[in-house]
PAZAPA-4460 file (N, C-alpha, C; in steps of 0.05 Angstrom, whole numbers, plus 32768, in hexadecimal, padded with zeros to 4 digits):
% residues 54
    n_x    n_y    n_z   ca_x   ca_y   ca_z    c_x    c_y    c_z   seq   type   mol
   7EB1   8066   7C7E   7EAB   8075   7C97   7EA6   8061   7CAD     1      M     A
   7E9D   8049   7CA7   7E9A   8036   7CBD   7EB4   802F   7CCC     2      E     A
   7ECA   802E   7CBB   7EE5   8029   7CC7   7EEE   803F   7CD9     3      R     A
   7EE8   8058   7CD0   7EF0   8070   7CE0   7EE0   806D   7CFB     4      A     A
   7EC6   8068   7CFA   7EB7   8066   7D11   7EC0   8050   7D26     5      K     A
   7EC9   8039   7D1A   7ED5   8024   7D2A   7EED   802D   7D37     6      E     A
   7EFF   803A   7D29   7F18   8042   7D34   7F15   8059   7D49     7      L     A
   7F02   806B   7D44   7EFC   8080   7D58   7EF1   8074   7D73     8      L     A
   7EE1   805E   7D6E   7ED5   8051   7D84   7EE9   8041   7D96     9      F     A
   7EFC   8035   7D87   7F0E   801F   7D95   7F2A   802A   7D99    10      S     A
   7F31   8041   7D8F   7F4D   804A   7D93   7F4D   8067   7D9D    11      T     A
   7F65   8070   7DA7   7F68   808B   7DAE   7F7F   8098   7D9F    12      D     A
   7F86   808C   7D87   7F9D   8097   7D78   7F96   80B1   7D6B    13      G     A
   7FAA   80BF   7D5F   7FA4   80D8   7D52   7F90   80D6   7D3B    14      P     A
   7F80   80E8   7D39   7F6B   80E8   7D23   7F78   80E8   7D08    15      V     A
   7F8F   80F6   7D05   7F9E   80F5   7CEB   7FA5   80D9   7CE3    16      L     A
   7FB0   80C9   7CF4   7FB7   80AE   7CEF   7F9E   809F   7CE7    17      R     A
   7F88   80A2   7CF7   7F6F   8094   7CF2   7F65   809D   7CD6    18      L     A
   7F65   80B6   7CD0   7F5B   80BF   7CB6   7F69   80B2   7C9F    19      A     A
   7F84   80B4   7CA1   7F95   80A6   7C8B   7F8F   808A   7C8A    20      R     A
   7F8D   807C   7CA0   7F87   805F   7CA0   7F6D   8057   7C94    21      G     A
   7F5B   806B   7C92   7F3F   8067   7C88   7F3E   8071   7C6B    22      C     A
   7F55   8079   7C5F   7F56   8083   7C43   7F52   80A0   7C3D    23      G     A
   7F52   80B0   7C53   7F50   80CE   7C50   7F6E   80D8   7C4D    24      F     A
   7F71   80EB   7C3C   7F8C   80F6   7C39   7F92   810C   7C50    25      N     A
   7F7E   8117   7C5A   7F81   812C   7C70   7F6C   8128   7C85    26      T     A
   7F72   8132   7C9D   7F5E   8133   7CB3   7F45   8144   7CAA    27      V     A
   7F4A   815A   7C99   7F35   816C   7C91   7F20   815C   7C81    28      E     A
   7F2A   8148   7C70   7F16   8139   7C61   7F05   8129   7C74    29      Q     A
   7F0F   811D   7C88   7F00   810D   7C9B   7EED   8120   7CAA    30      L     A
   7EF8   8137   7CB5   7EE8   8149   7CC3   7ED0   8155   7CB3    31      E     A
   7ED4   8156   7C98   7EBF   8162   7C87   7EAA   814C   7C82    32      Y     A
   7EB2   8134   7C7D   7E9F   811F   7C77   7E92   8112   7C8D    33      N     A
   7EA0   810D   7CA4   7E95   80FF   7CBA   7E7B   810B   7CC4    34      F     A
   7E78   8123   7CCA   7E5E   812D   7CD4   7E48   812A   7CC1    35      P     A
   7E4E   812C   7CA7   7E38   8129   7C92   7E2D   810D   7C93    36      K     A
   7E3D   80FA   7C99   7E34   80DF   7C99   7E2C   80D3   7CB3    37      L     A
   7E38   80DE   7CC9   7E33   80D3   7CE3   7E21   80E5   7CF5    38      V     A
   7E22   80FF   7CEF   7E11   8112   7CFD   7E21   8120   7D13    39      G     A
   7E39   811C   7D17   7E4A   8128   7D2B   7E67   8127   7D21    40      M     A
   7E79   8139   7D2C   7E94   8139   7D26   7EA2   811F   7D2F    41      S     A
   7EB9   811A   7D24   7EC9   8102   7D2E   7ED0   8105   7D4B    42      A     A
   7ED7   811D   7D54   7EDE   8122   7D6F   7EC6   811E   7D82    43      T     A
   7EAF   8127   7D79   7E96   8123   7D89   7E90   8106   7D8B    44      Q     A
   7E93   80F8   7D75   7E8E   80DB   7D73   7EA0   80CC   7D86    45      Y     A
   7EBA   80D4   7D86   7ECE   80C5   7D98   7EC5   80CB   7DB7    46      R     A
   7EBB   80E3   7DBC   7EB5   80E9   7DD8   7E9A   80E0   7DE1    47      K     A
   7E89   80D7   7DCF   7E6E   80CF   7DD6   7E6F   80B6   7DE6    48      S     A
   7E59   80B0   7DF5   7E59   8097   7E05   7E5A   807F   7DF1    49      P     A
   7E6B   806B   7DF7   7E71   8057   7DE5   7E59   8043   7DE1    50      K     A
   7E45   8043   7DF3   7E2F   8031   7DF1   7E1B   8037   7DDA    51      T     A
   7E1A   8051   7DD2   7E08   8059   7DBD   7E14   805A   7DA1    52      N     A
   7E2D   8051   7D9E   7E3B   8055   7D84   7E3F   803B   7D75    53      L     A
   7E45   803D   7D5C   7E4A   8027   7D49   7E31   8017   7D45    54      I     A
***
């Protein structure tokens, strides 16, 4: 999940590519697990002010 956070923070590529690059087979797997571990969706994380993340 740390790798997903780094990529969400530093890139604007498609979440599908990001998910696969982090070992998830589908975006749905990332979207299901990300909020449980981080406290917000991947999209919310990407849109959050960058100073409070990672």
